[in-house]
BAKOL-18131 format. One record per residue (C-alpha): chain; x, y, z. Coordinates in steps of 0.001 Angstrom, whole numbers. Example, Ala and Ser with C-alpha at 12.3 -4.5 7.8 and 13.67 -1.06 7.14 Angstrom:
<loti sevo="A" px="12300" py="-4500" pz="7800"/>
<loti sevo="A" px="13670" py="-1060" pz="7140"/>
//
This chain:
<loti sevo="A" px="27406" py="20776" pz="-26986"/>
<loti sevo="A" px="24554" py="23191" pz="-26747"/>
<loti sevo="A" px="21655" py="22555" pz="-24407"/>
<loti sevo="A" px="19430" py="21520" pz="-27317"/>
<loti sevo="A" px="22065" py="19133" pz="-28683"/>
<loti sevo="A" px="22490" py="17470" pz="-25301"/>
<loti sevo="A" px="18752" py="17033" pz="-24904"/>
<loti sevo="A" px="18486" py="15616" pz="-28462"/>
<loti sevo="A" px="21356" py="13178" pz="-27826"/>
<loti sevo="A" px="19689" py="12020" pz="-24593"/>
<loti sevo="A" px="16377" py="11616" pz="-26424"/>
<loti sevo="A" px="18041" py="9441" pz="-29112"/>
<loti sevo="A" px="19487" py="7199" pz="-26380"/>
<loti sevo="A" px="16053" py="6982" pz="-24771"/>
<loti sevo="A" px="14460" py="5909" pz="-28069"/>
<loti sevo="A" px="17167" py="3261" pz="-28587"/>
<loti sevo="A" px="16477" py="2023" pz="-25064"/>
<loti sevo="A" px="12781" py="1799" pz="-25883"/>
<loti sevo="A" px="13581" py="-401" pz="-28898"/>
<loti sevo="A" px="15659" py="-2735" pz="-26718"/>
<loti sevo="A" px="12887" py="-2825" pz="-24121"/>
<loti sevo="A" px="10345" py="-3895" pz="-26758"/>
<loti sevo="A" px="12728" py="-6725" pz="-27699"/>
<loti sevo="A" px="12915" py="-7680" pz="-23993"/>
<loti sevo="A" px="16639" py="-6878" pz="-23909"/>
<loti sevo="A" px="16460" py="-5213" pz="-20537"/>
<loti sevo="A" px="20199" py="-4896" pz="-19840"/>
<loti sevo="A" px="20817" py="-3173" pz="-23182"/>
<loti sevo="A" px="17810" py="-925" pz="-22613"/>
<loti sevo="A" px="19132" py="-19" pz="-19161"/>
<loti sevo="A" px="22489" py="973" pz="-20657"/>
<loti sevo="A" px="20820" py="3309" pz="-23144"/>
<loti sevo="A" px="18648" py="4909" pz="-20466"/>
<loti sevo="A" px="21654" py="5359" pz="-18180"/>
<loti sevo="A" px="23594" py="7078" pz="-20971"/>
<loti sevo="A" px="20634" py="9341" pz="-21658"/>
<loti sevo="A" px="20455" py="10281" pz="-17977"/>
<loti sevo="A" px="24231" py="10885" pz="-17977"/>
<loti sevo="A" px="23675" py="13655" pz="-20532"/>
<loti sevo="A" px="21370" py="15242" pz="-17967"/>
<loti sevo="A" px="23777" py="15201" pz="-15015"/>
<loti sevo="A" px="23118" py="17203" pz="-11864"/>
<loti sevo="A" px="25535" py="19973" pz="-12894"/>
<loti sevo="A" px="23796" py="20317" pz="-16232"/>
<loti sevo="A" px="20294" py="20276" pz="-14710"/>
<loti sevo="A" px="21303" py="22824" pz="-12083"/>
<loti sevo="A" px="22103" py="25359" pz="-14820"/>
<loti sevo="A" px="18756" py="24947" pz="-16567"/>
<loti sevo="A" px="15577" py="26884" pz="-15962"/>
<loti sevo="A" px="12330" py="27624" pz="-17745"/>
<loti sevo="A" px="11608" py="25847" pz="-21005"/>
<loti sevo="A" px="15058" py="24186" pz="-21155"/>
<loti sevo="A" px="14564" py="22592" pz="-17759"/>
<loti sevo="A" px="11117" py="21357" pz="-18831"/>
<loti sevo="A" px="12585" py="19944" pz="-22063"/>
<loti sevo="A" px="15348" py="18165" pz="-20156"/>
<loti sevo="A" px="12932" py="16717" pz="-17585"/>
<loti sevo="A" px="10683" py="15528" pz="-20435"/>
<loti sevo="A" px="13577" py="13261" pz="-21483"/>
<loti sevo="A" px="15195" py="12516" pz="-18114"/>
<loti sevo="A" px="12096" py="11469" pz="-16131"/>
<loti sevo="A" px="10871" py="8931" pz="-18731"/>
<loti sevo="A" px="14384" py="7414" pz="-18731"/>
<loti sevo="A" px="14211" py="6905" pz="-14964"/>
<loti sevo="A" px="10718" py="5444" pz="-15302"/>
<loti sevo="A" px="11820" py="3141" pz="-18112"/>
<loti sevo="A" px="14797" py="2022" pz="-16015"/>
<loti sevo="A" px="12332" py="1265" pz="-13220"/>
<loti sevo="A" px="10266" py="-841" pz="-15646"/>
<loti sevo="A" px="13410" py="-2771" pz="-16674"/>
<loti sevo="A" px="14387" py="-3292" pz="-13046"/>
<loti sevo="A" px="10915" py="-4576" pz="-12160"/>
<loti sevo="A" px="11137" py="-7067" pz="-15043"/>
<loti sevo="A" px="14508" py="-8182" pz="-13656"/>
<loti sevo="A" px="13046" py="-8407" pz="-10121"/>
<loti sevo="A" px="15458" py="-5740" pz="-8831"/>
<loti sevo="A" px="12762" py="-4002" pz="-6842"/>
<loti sevo="A" px="14871" py="-1862" pz="-4494"/>
<loti sevo="A" px="16615" py="-263" pz="-7463"/>
<loti sevo="A" px="13256" py="286" pz="-9194"/>
<loti sevo="A" px="11969" py="2097" pz="-6100"/>
<loti sevo="A" px="15036" py="4354" pz="-6169"/>
<loti sevo="A" px="14483" py="5248" pz="-9848"/>
<loti sevo="A" px="10827" py="6116" pz="-9223"/>
<loti sevo="A" px="11748" py="8177" pz="-6176"/>
<loti sevo="A" px="14118" py="10262" pz="-8326"/>
<loti sevo="A" px="11203" py="11156" pz="-10604"/>
<loti sevo="A" px="8898" py="11820" pz="-7647"/>
<loti sevo="A" px="11440" py="14242" pz="-6185"/>
<loti sevo="A" px="10944" py="16372" pz="-9333"/>
<loti sevo="A" px="7251" py="15612" pz="-9918"/>
<loti sevo="A" px="5473" py="14312" pz="-6820"/>
<loti sevo="A" px="2223" py="13535" pz="-8639"/>
<loti sevo="A" px="3738" py="11520" pz="-11491"/>
<loti sevo="A" px="1204" py="8694" pz="-11789"/>
<loti sevo="A" px="3576" py="6327" pz="-13594"/>
<loti sevo="A" px="6267" py="6787" pz="-10943"/>
<loti sevo="A" px="3764" py="6243" pz="-8128"/>
<loti sevo="A" px="2364" py="3154" pz="-9846"/>
<loti sevo="A" px="5749" py="1549" pz="-10561"/>
<loti sevo="A" px="7088" py="2332" pz="-7101"/>
<loti sevo="A" px="3907" py="867" pz="-5606"/>
<loti sevo="A" px="4317" py="-2253" pz="-7734"/>
<loti sevo="A" px="7941" py="-2703" pz="-6622"/>
<loti sevo="A" px="7016" py="-2128" pz="-2997"/>
<loti sevo="A" px="4188" py="-4658" pz="-3232"/>
<loti sevo="A" px="6627" py="-7228" pz="-4621"/>
<loti sevo="A" px="8888" py="-6619" pz="-1619"/>
<loti sevo="A" px="5948" py="-7123" pz="753"/>
<loti sevo="A" px="5777" py="-3454" pz="1740"/>
<loti sevo="A" px="2001" py="-3481" pz="1382"/>
<loti sevo="A" px="1210" py="-322" pz="3342"/>
<loti sevo="A" px="3731" py="1782" pz="1393"/>
<loti sevo="A" px="2519" py="220" pz="-1847"/>
<loti sevo="A" px="-1090" py="1011" pz="-956"/>
<loti sevo="A" px="-145" py="4651" pz="-262"/>
<loti sevo="A" px="1516" py="4943" pz="-3675"/>
<loti sevo="A" px="-1430" py="3331" pz="-5465"/>
<loti sevo="A" px="-3943" py="5550" pz="-3646"/>
<loti sevo="A" px="-1979" py="8697" pz="-4569"/>
<loti sevo="A" px="-1830" py="7507" pz="-8171"/>
<loti sevo="A" px="-5572" py="6733" pz="-8121"/>
<loti sevo="A" px="-6277" py="10251" pz="-6866"/>
<loti sevo="A" px="-4753" py="11656" pz="-10079"/>
<loti sevo="A" px="-5924" py="8873" pz="-12412"/>
<loti sevo="A" px="-9162" py="7511" pz="-10883"/>
<loti sevo="A" px="-10161" py="5514" pz="-13967"/>
<loti sevo="A" px="-6827" py="3717" pz="-14471"/>
<loti sevo="A" px="-7648" py="-1" pz="-14525"/>
<loti sevo="A" px="-4078" py="-1078" pz="-13682"/>
<loti sevo="A" px="-4116" py="955" pz="-10469"/>
<loti sevo="A" px="-7535" py="-381" pz="-9483"/>
<loti sevo="A" px="-6382" py="-3950" pz="-10186"/>
<loti sevo="A" px="-3307" py="-3509" pz="-7989"/>
<loti sevo="A" px="-5416" py="-2077" pz="-5152"/>
<loti sevo="A" px="-7783" py="-5074" pz="-5401"/>
<loti sevo="A" px="-4793" py="-7398" pz="-5400"/>
<loti sevo="A" px="-3485" py="-5788" pz="-2202"/>
<loti sevo="A" px="-6909" py="-6103" pz="-573"/>
<loti sevo="A" px="-7056" py="-9812" pz="-1486"/>
<loti sevo="A" px="-3522" py="-10268" pz="-168"/>
<loti sevo="A" px="-4471" py="-8624" pz="3132"/>
<loti sevo="A" px="-7575" py="-10801" pz="3385"/>
<loti sevo="A" px="-5550" py="-13964" pz="2747"/>
<loti sevo="A" px="-3019" py="-12993" pz="5425"/>
<loti sevo="A" px="-5839" py="-12284" pz="7873"/>
<loti sevo="A" px="-7387" py="-15697" pz="7217"/>
<loti sevo="A" px="-4001" py="-17395" pz="7581"/>
<loti sevo="A" px="-3389" py="-15625" pz="10893"/>
<loti sevo="A" px="-6878" py="-16459" pz="12069"/>
<loti sevo="A" px="-6257" py="-20153" pz="11371"/>
<loti sevo="A" px="-2819" py="-20018" pz="12926"/>
<loti sevo="A" px="-4029" py="-18500" pz="16192"/>
<loti sevo="A" px="-7263" py="-20489" pz="16310"/>
<loti sevo="A" px="-7377" py="-22516" pz="19489"/>
<loti sevo="A" px="-4096" py="-21079" pz="20737"/>
<loti sevo="A" px="-5694" py="-19900" pz="23932"/>
<loti sevo="A" px="-8313" py="-22646" pz="24092"/>
<loti sevo="A" px="-12028" py="-22221" pz="23643"/>
<loti sevo="A" px="-13654" py="-19232" pz="25198"/>
<loti sevo="A" px="-14949" py="-20020" pz="28645"/>
<loti sevo="A" px="-18717" py="-20150" pz="28827"/>
<loti sevo="A" px="-20302" py="-18239" pz="31692"/>
<loti sevo="A" px="-21493" py="-20670" pz="34345"/>
<loti sevo="A" px="-25051" py="-20318" pz="35446"/>
<loti sevo="A" px="-25213" py="-19156" pz="39011"/>
<loti sevo="A" px="-26052" py="-21927" pz="41408"/>
<loti sevo="A" px="-29251" py="-21184" pz="43192"/>
<loti sevo="A" px="-28908" py="-21006" pz="46869"/>
<loti sevo="A" px="-31935" py="-22941" pz="48035"/>
<loti sevo="A" px="-31458" py="-21863" pz="51651"/>
<loti sevo="A" px="-31617" py="-18212" pz="50583"/>
<loti sevo="A" px="-34714" py="-18878" pz="48457"/>
<loti sevo="A" px="-36379" py="-20741" pz="51328"/>
<loti sevo="A" px="-35539" py="-17907" pz="53735"/>
<loti sevo="A" px="-37021" py="-15287" pz="51343"/>
<loti sevo="A" px="-40176" py="-17396" pz="50971"/>
<loti sevo="A" px="-40466" py="-17822" pz="54718"/>
<loti sevo="A" px="-40085" py="-14058" pz="55398"/>
<loti sevo="A" px="-42677" py="-13321" pz="52709"/>
<loti sevo="A" px="-45075" py="-15867" pz="54281"/>
<loti sevo="A" px="-44665" py="-14391" pz="57761"/>
<loti sevo="A" px="-45326" py="-10846" pz="56440"/>
<loti sevo="A" px="-48483" py="-11972" pz="54672"/>
<loti sevo="A" px="-49717" py="-13809" pz="57776"/>
<loti sevo="A" px="-48945" py="-10742" pz="59883"/>
<loti sevo="A" px="-51012" py="-8564" pz="57514"/>
<loti sevo="A" px="-53905" py="-10983" pz="57698"/>
<loti sevo="A" px="-53854" py="-11080" pz="61552"/>
<loti sevo="A" px="-53633" py="-7304" pz="61835"/>
<loti sevo="A" px="-56696" py="-6904" pz="59607"/>
<loti sevo="A" px="-58705" py="-9360" pz="61695"/>
<loti sevo="A" px="-57840" py="-7550" pz="64904"/>
<loti sevo="A" px="-58905" py="-4189" pz="63508"/>
//
């Protein structure tokens, strides 16, 4: 097979996979995408450069992304992350790969990693409503966890101690008053004697 024939065969498999995906036949779609990627094996990709490499990646990367979409639908999030990471190793600013990896990470509870992916995707597609919705969802999730933790730890250490007012030492106050009185009397007597 020539390079063009291999790329065309992979593209046909990708299109068949897309048809299965639309019918919600995710396993069948996965098989087609995997066969398409098999046409673009590492040995084959290693030999390509220039326009042929770009043509091959234009088929291969969407197959990985479509596999990730199938895996997310099947709740196989770790595998979806791996598929997106393959694409990101070739194209680190691929918005779809960042978004899908972020979505899979969020489903696994990896909120910080998910947020990083969504923020990188937002940087390159600031108007994308899906990305903004996922970021809001993460913020609400964080807020809910904070409230839950706040309730959980409430009263754990008891109420905060209130500062006690200092007891007035009446002896000290009396002594200060007495010293002040004696000074004033002394001033008065010294003025009279002058």
